[in-house]
Structures are given as C-alpha cells and as structure tokens.
N, C-alpha and C positions, 0 to 999 in steps of 0.2 A: 850609631852602632846598631847593627841588625838585630831585631828581636827574634827569638826562637820560640819553639813550643813551650819551653819551660817558663818563659815570661808571661804566658797566658794560662798557666796551670790553674790559676785562681778561678777561672770562669766556671769550670765544672764543679769546683769545690764550693764557691760562694753563691752560685746561681743554678743549683741543680734542677729547679723546676722548669727552667727554659733550656738548659744545656742538653737535656735528653731529646728535645725536638724544637729546632729553631731555624730561622733563616735571617742572616744579617746581610744587608746590601748597602754599598756605598756608591753614590752617583755624583760624578763631577760635572758641573755645567748646568744643572737643573736645580731649582728650588724645590722644597717639599710640595708646594702648590703646583708647580709644573709637572713634577713626577705624578702626582695624584690626578692631574688633568689627563695625562697620557694613559693612565691606568683606569680612568673613569671612576675614581674614588669618591666617596661621600663622607663629609666631615662627621666626626663623632666627638664625644667629650674627651678632653685631654686626660692624661694619667701621669702622676708623678712617681717615677721610678718603675723599674721592671716588675716588682711584685704587684703593684697596682694594675699595671698593664695586663699581666697574666690573669689576675682576678677578673678584669673586665672581659677578656677574651673567653675565659671559661664559663662565666655566668651568662654570656649572651647566647642562649640556646637558639635564638632566631638565626644566628649566623650559619649554623649547620643546615638548618632547614632551607635557607635561601642561597646556600653555596657561596657565602661571602667570607672574607678573611679580614680580621682586624689587624691594622698595621700601625705601628708607632713610628713617629718621625721626629727628627731634629736636624738642625743645621750645625755642621762642624767645619768652620771656615768656608771654603768654597765647595764643600761636599754636603750632600744630603744623606743622612743615615736612615735606613728603613729597617725595622725589626718586626719579625713575625714569630708568634708562638705557635708551634705545630703547623707551620706553613712552608710553602715552597715556591711562592710566586716569583721571588727574585732569581731563581735558577730555572724557571720555565721558559724555554727558548722562544716559543711563539708569542710570549708576552714581553720578556725582557729585551729581546733584540729590537723590536720596533720602538720600544720605549727609550732605547739608548741612542736614538738618532741625535747626532751632534754632541754626544756625551760619552763619558767613560762609566762603565757599569761593572762593579766587582761584587760578587755575591758568593756566600757559602751557606750550606744547609746540611742539617742532620735530622734524621727522624728516629722514632723509637725502635725501629728495627735495625739501627746501625748503618743505614744507607746514608751516604753523604756525597755532596757535590761541591766542587769549586768552579766558578763560572766568571770569566772575564771577557767583556766585549768593549769594542771601541766603535762608536758610530755605526751600529747595526751589524758589525763584523765580529764574529766570535774569534777571539784570540787564543783562549785556552779554556779547556774544560776537562775535568777528570773526577773519577770517584776517589774520595778521600782515602779509602782503604787500599785502593789499587792505583797509586800515582804513576806507575809505569805505563799505564794505558791512558794516553792523552790525545786530545784532538783539538782542532782549531787552526787558525792561520799561523800561530807561533807556538806549537806544542812543546818545543824544546828550549825556548828562550830562557825559562826560569828553572831548568832542571838542577843546575848546580846550587842555586839559591834554595830550592825546595829541600835538597839533601841537607844543607847546612841548617835549615830551619827545624828539621825534625821529621820530614816525611820518610817513610821506610820503603826502599826499593828492592830489598833482597827478597828472594823467593821464600825464605824461612820467615815466618811471622815474627814480628817484634814482641818482646816480652811485655811491653807496656804500650797500649794504643794511645799515641799522641796526636792522632789525626785532627781532632777538633781544635786543640790549642794551636797546632801547626797551621790550620786554616786561617785562624785569626792573625797569626804572625805573617803569613803570606799576603793576606789582604792588606796588612799595614805596610808591607814592603812595596806592594804595587801602588798603593794610594798615598802613603805617608801619613795616614790617619790612625791614631792609636785609640783603641777601645779600652776604657779603664773601669774599675769597679765603681769609682765615684760617679762617672758619667751614667752608668746604668742604674745606680741607686738614687741619684739626686736630680736627674734631669726631668723636667716636666715635658713630656712628649705630646706633640699634636698627634691625634689619632684619626684614622679614616677606615672605612670598610671598602673592600675591593672585591668585585665578582671574580671568582676563581674558575668557574665553568658555566 
C-alpha cells in the first residue's frame, strides 16, 4: 500500500530538532564505507539515535570552522541511509551525481528558511529534481514520471497555497515509493549510526 504524507506526519512532531533542517539520502548499490570513500569522508564516533547525533553535530564547533558536515549512516537492506542535520550534501548536484556512479541516489532536504529539494539520480544521471513547495516545476530525465504518484502522496500542485504544508512528510513518502525503504520513528530513535565528516566546500 502506498504511503502518503499523513503516514510521515510523525517526523515533524516527534523529531522537531532535525525536522526544521535536514537532509536524508538513500543510496542503493553502495555500502556506507563506499559512499564515504566517494565523498572523501573521515570516520567519527558513532551515535545512538538521532538526538545523540544532533548533539554531536551541534557541539562540534570545529565543523563550521573547517567547512565539514557530520553525516550519520546505517545500512537498510541493500540501501545505505545517510542523515545530515542542517546539511544539504545529498542534494548538491556536483557532489551527489558523481557519487551515484553505478548506484541509485534518492535524497530530500529542508532548511530553516523553508527551502526544500527532492533529488533522484541513477548512475550519475539526474532523473527528477524539484522544490518541495513548488512540485509543478520539475526537471531531470524523467520529470513527469511520478506526477500522479506525487499528487496521491500529498504534494500540492494547485496555484492556491495548501492550507497545511505537507511537503516534508510527502518527501519522505515519495522517497519510500522510489526506494521501497521506510523510515520509522524506531529506526531514528534506536539505531546506532556510524558517523563521518565530509568536506562541504
């Protein structure tokens, strides 16, 4: 059964500290170590649960000074999940596309200003990219392939603004539709994530 935005409404309610500024990326065909190798990441101490990961990211003042991003990672079946707090590496085209060689790369991001992006690439080819608030403006090799699905999931295409902004939970639901991987509260709360730092500029 297809998940919709309502099925991910818990994210903003249960994890507000990361929901306001996050990037979630799912990569098929590469292990966490392989992804970090392509991104030239450096291993850091693991973190159990998203709250601990956020604390680690916030308290590392050296990351800002050295322009590095702390990334949490785990394996979900054949997929690697990467999570960034207040980051955007997963939707940065000049980093994500080269890293997606021979792999599927699905990422979505939101920042504190309400800017958001959905990004789907296959083997260095961008398939779909759009602003979460303006899903009618899409680009990539297959910009219209998921239009019907996006509407059913909860993206709003009408000119008149929706009463409730469901773009963030809709992004999670769309990522699950493309990848088949569900993100759950238990996963975010109880997983011990491997962590690395990656140069962002």
